[in-house]
N, C-alpha and C positions, 0 to 999 in steps of 0.2 A: 735132746732137743733137735728139731729138724730145720732145715734151711728152706726159706720161702723166697719167691721173687714176686714182687708187685710191680706189674707193667702197666703203664697207663698212658692214654692219649688225651690231649686237652682240646677244648672247643676253641678254635681259632677266632671265633666270633665274639669271644669273652676275654679278649687279650688284656684289657684294662683290669678287669676283675682278677684275672690270673696274676698280673704283676702285683697287685695289692695283696694278694693271698700268699704269695711266695714266702715272705718272712715268716707268716704263721705256720705254714707247712713245714719249713725247715726247722723252726723251733720246735714244733710237735715231735718230729722224728728225733732230734737231738736230745730232748728231755727224756725220752723213753730209754735211752742208753742201752739199746738192745744188742745182745751178743751177736757178732757177725755182721752188724750193720755196715752197708756201703750203699750209696745212692747218689743220684744226680740226674739232671736233665739230658735228653738227647741233644746232640750238637745243633740240630735244626729247631730246638725248643718246642717241638710238637707233643712232648710228653716226657716221660722219664721212667727209670727202673731203679727199684730199691731191693736189696737183699738183706735179710734178716733172719734171725732164729726165733722159733717159737715152739711151744710143747706140741701143738697139733694144728690142723687146718682151721678148726673152729676159733682158736686163739688168734691165729694169723689174720683170719677175716675180721675178727673183732678189732684188732689193732689197726687194720687198714680202714675200717668203717669210721673210725675217729679222725682220720686225716682230714685236714681243713679243705683240701681239694675235693674229696668226696663229700664232706659235709656241705659245701657251698655249691654242689652240683655242677662243677665246671669241667668234668671229665666226659668225653664221649664214649670211652671204652676203658675198662679196667680188668685185669686178671690177677688173681692170686694163685700161684701154683707152688707146690712142693718141688724143690730143685734138688737134684742128686749130683753134686759135682763130683767129677772123677779126679782123683790126685794121681799124679805121675811120679 
């Protein structure tokens, strides 16, 4: 399994829709019960970061594609990148 980072920024003009979609977004990621999951919003609420494990980039993209924030088109930017953390 590889570790992936899902970094996203939200459209501030859609604040009400974002607020309504947060519970669905949170429930989606929790129900996946992905190995290595860690996530949350940025302190200024402009977006968020989610770390998770997946078999490959294609599977990671598939997981992100089903996120309600993506599905509702309320993100201005998003990236899914394989992350190679260094352990000390």
